[in-house]
N, C-alpha and C positions, 0 to 999 in steps of 0.2 A: 503493499499499499504505500502510496506516495505521501509523505508527510507534508504538513501544512507549513505555510510560511507567513510570517507577519504580514506581508503585503498580500498574500492570499486570503487571510483573515478580513482584511480590511475590505477587499474587493469582492466578497461572496456576497451576492445580493439575491440570488434565487432561492426561495424557501426549500429547506431539506436539511440533511445531515451531511457533514463533510468530516471523513474520518482522518486522524492524525496517527493511527497506530496506537497498538496496546490499549484499546477501548475508549480513546479519548475521543470525542466528537464536537465540533461546533455545529450548533442548531440554530438555523436561521428561520425565524417564524415568518408567516404570512404578512405581518406587518412590517417586517424587516428587523425586528429586534433579534438579537444574537446572544446566545449563551452557551456555557460549556456543560457537558455531562461525561462521565465516565461509566462505560459498562462493564460491571463486575459479574463473577459468578462464584459461586461457594456452594457445595454441598448440592449441586445440579438447580441451584436457584439463582436466576439472573435478575440483576437489579441495575437500573440507571440512576446515578447519583449526581446530583447537580452541582457545579463547581462555580457558579456565579456568572454574572454578566460579562459578555465580551468586552463591553465598553469599560468595565471596570478591572477586569483580570486579562493581562496580556497572555499571550501564547505560553512564553516561558514559565510564568506562574501556574497557569492551567496545568502544563506538563507536571510540574512538582506536586501540585495538589493530587493530580490523578495518580501519581506514585505513591503518595502518603495514603490514599484510600485503597490501594490494591495492596500495599504492605499491612495495612490495618485489618484488612480481609482475610489475608492469609493466617494473621495472628489471632483471628476469631473475635476480633474487636469490631462492633458495629460503628462505622465512620460517621453515620448520620447522629447517632445518639452521642458520639464523643463530641462533635461538633455543636450539638445542641447545649451539651454540658460547658463547653468552652464559651458559646455566644451568649448564652442565656435565653436561647430560643426556646418558648414553651411548647408543650405537646398541644395537640388539637383539643384534648381535653381540658387542660389548663387554661389554654386560650378561651375556650367557650365559657367556663366558670367566670373569667375576667370580664368578657363582655357582658354577661348576664348581670353580674354585680354592677357594672357601669351603667347599665340600660334600665334596670329594674324599678329604679326610683322614678323614672319618667313614665312608666306604664300605670295608668289608672286601675286596670283590670288585674285583680290578685289572681284570678284563674289563669290569665295569660301568662303571668309571670311564672307560675308552676308548670303549665305546660310547656314554655318556651324551652326549659332545660330538660323535662322529662322526655320530649319527642327525641332531643340529640341523645340521651342515655339509652334510649331504646333502640335506635336504628344507626347513629352515627358512631357512638363511641366503640362498640362491638367491632366495628370494622376499622376504624383507623385513629382511635381515641388516644392511643400512645405513641402515634406518628408525630413528629415535629410538625408544627403547622406550616413551616416553610415547605415540607416536603409532602403536602396534601394536594393532589393533583386530580385533573378531570377522571382518569380511570377508576380510581378508588371511590369517588364520590358518586359517578355513574353507576357502579355496582352495587354501592349501598342503596341508592334510590330505587334502582329496578325491582328489588324485593318488594316493595309497597306500591310500586308506581301505578298499577292497576287495581290492586285488591283495596288500597286505601289512598285513592288520588289525591284528596284535599290534604290528608298528612303529609304525604310526599311532597306536596306543592310548598307546604310551610317547611318541611325540613330543607328543601333544596334552597328557600330563601334565607333560612337561620344558618346554613353551613355558609352560604356566600357572604353573610354579614360578618361572620367570623374571620373568613379569608380577607375580606376586605379592611377589617380592623388590622390583622396581621401586616397587611402591606402598609397603612396608615402608621403602624407602630415601628417599622422598619425591619421586621422579621422575614418578610419576603418582598421579591421586587415585582411580582405581577399577580393579578387576581385570577379566579377559576375561569377557565374557558367555557363559559356557560353555553354559547352558542353550539360548541361541539357536543356539550352533554346533552342539551335538548334535542339536537337532530338524532342522537343515538337512541333516544328513549321513544317507546311506541305512543301513538296517539291515545290520550284519554277519553273516554265516552261517558265521563261523569257529568249528569245535568245539575244544573244549579238547584240545590234543594231549599225551598222556602220554609220558613218556620210554620209547622202545622198550626193552623188558626181554627177556632170553633166558630162554625157560621153563626152569624149574629142573631138569627131567628131563634137558635137554641138557647141564647144566652140568658134571658130572663127565668127559664126554667132551670138552668144551671145555677144561677144565683139564689133561687128560692131553694134548692137542695143544699147548697154551700150554707145557708143560713140556718139550717135544721140543727146544726151543732156549732158551738163557739170554742175557738181556741186562737191563740196568738198567729198561727200559721193560716188559718182559715181567714182572719181579720185582714191580714196582711195581703192575701190573695184578692179579697174584695176590694181593698184600698187600691191596690194595683190596677185592678179593672176600672174602677170609678175614676182614677186618674190617668189613664193610659200611660202609666210610667213604666220604666224598665224594672226588672227584678232587683238589680243592685241598688237603684235609687230608692225603693221601698224599703228593702231590707236594712239599709243602712241609714234610714232617715232619723233625724234626731230632733228632740222637742225643740231645740233652740231654732230650726228651720222653719217651724210651723206658728203661724198668727191667727189664732183661731177668731179674734176679733175682726180683723180685717180679711179673714177667710182667705188667706193664700198660703201656700207652701214653697219655699225658696229653696231649690236645690243647688249648693255650690258648684261652681264649674270643675272642681277637682273631682267630682263624682259623675259629671256629664260626659257623655261620649264625645261630644264636639268640644268639650272643654270650656264651655260658656255657661254662666249662671242661667238657670231657668225657673221662672215663677209660674206656678200651678194655682189657678183659680179653683177654690174647693167648693164644690157643690154642696147643698145641705145635707144629703146622705153621706158625704164625706167627711164633713164637719163632725156629724154625730158619731161616725165610725172612730175618728180620733179622739174624740171626747170619751168613748167607751174604752179606748186603750190606756186611759189614765189608770183604772185599777190594776193594770199588769205591770205598772212602773215599778221599779226596785230601788228604792231609796234614791240616790243621786244618778242612777244610770241614765244617760241621756238617748238611749235608743228608744223608739216609739213601739217597735216590734222586737223585743229582745228574745234571745234565743235560750235554748235550756240551761246553759252555763252563764253565770254572772257576767255582765260585761262582753258577752259574744252576741254577735247577730245571727239571726235565722240562716241557714245555709239554703242555697238556690234548690238543693234536692229536697227541702222540706215543702216547697210549694208545689214541686212537680209530683211528689208523693201524694200530695192531696188529691190532684187530678187523677193519678193511677187508681187510687182508693175509690174514687167516684166513677171508674171505669171509663175514664176519658183519655184518649190517646194525643190529644194536642199538647203543644208546648206553651209554657208560660208566657214566653215571649209573644206567642201567637195571638194573645188577646189585644195587642196594639194593631195588628192586622184586622182583627175582629172590628174594633173601633173604627179603623180607617175604612173598612168595607161599608159599615153603617152610615157613615158620614156621605159617602159617596152615592148609596143606592135609597136610603131613606130619608136624606135631607137635603135642604136647599143651601146649606152652608157651604161656602167657597172652598175647594180643595186646598187652597193656599192656608186656610185658617186652621184645618186639620193638622197640616204639616208643622205649623207653629205649635200646635197643641202638643204634637209628638216630639218636638224639639229637634226636628230634622233640618239640616242645614240646605239653605235653597242654593243648588247649583247654578242657577239662572241669576248672573249679577244684575242685569237690569231689572228684573222682577224683585230681587231681593232690595234695591234701592227704594222701591215703592212700599216695601214691608218693614221699615226701620223700627216701628213701634211693635211691642208684643201684642198689641191688640186684646188687651187684658180682659176689657168688659164684654166684647164680642166673644171671647173665649170662656168667660164664665157662663154666658148664656148657652153656648155650645154644651159645656160640661153639665150644666143643670138639665137640658134634654136628654143628655146621654145617660145620666143617673136615672131620670124618669124612666127611659126605655128599659134599663136594666131592672127595675123594679117591677115591670110588668107590661104586657102587650097594651098598645095605645088604639084607640078607636080610629084616630086620622092615620092612614097610612103612610103619609108623608110628613116629616118633621123639618123645620118649625112650622 
């Protein structure tokens, strides 16, 4: 094999591998980036080990590094682990934990904080968790993804995104020079045929009967679920609601931006039935406990599963979040309220900037009228087929 020269390295422009002998190669990427690798084999196992960018590592140094790697392999020493110890490069597992610790304070959803790392523990760590983050490349990531790509498509897509976040972090920290070759990975994976699954919602025509059945027994969980329905709120907004947020005299509940999906404060006008429900919750207050809907343990909120279990015990298959869709369907099909008002009531962010400019106010009094009509509908069927 003809050996490379410094001039030849500089003039190599076509993508591909250029051999120098003894397993040393200059790799030229499609974008023109050049790097060094050395191919070694031990006990029948072949490995390509990166030696750095050709823009920073000249040919002579690349040969010296290749010789060192070969001697380490012959001595039974893993050169990648040795380099990691020397340079302080973390393993993918260690990098993932650092990224999680840096990002978790910015995530409002506690469930997301837990799942972010759990997904990596289940599917990425067993495959390459102990590999230096600088050595995690497209082939091993692709092989980890393919195991769940079709059977658990949504989880696989999240795993792909989280792995890429960690690799990008490693680039920003200087632990590696390039990110993942995502286009290459994506093209190698089969097409997913996963349909978007919306939250299962109860038909609004069945809601009054369900509310009547829900009120047959009283518990903190059942009252929380009824409050969620009456206010069209999200589960976490209700479960973590505090007495300091509710003004029963002014008939409003102010949810702080830190607990809202959009990160903005949301004021909910409370209907008369909602006011009565909040007043009933006073008897469940434990001393100075600030939670309106306390869990079984002092100072702990209800879990999301508590509300779901109530639905299952009542032989319902819908999701708790689906009641927001029930409310939205009722507004659209049974009332003359504008759709924009329902979107404000649901605290949805208006993606139409022009339309949003005309809706700068939260239209509180109009929404109060809407929520009163909704509460009346929840109480039982109306004679008038359309509201208001």
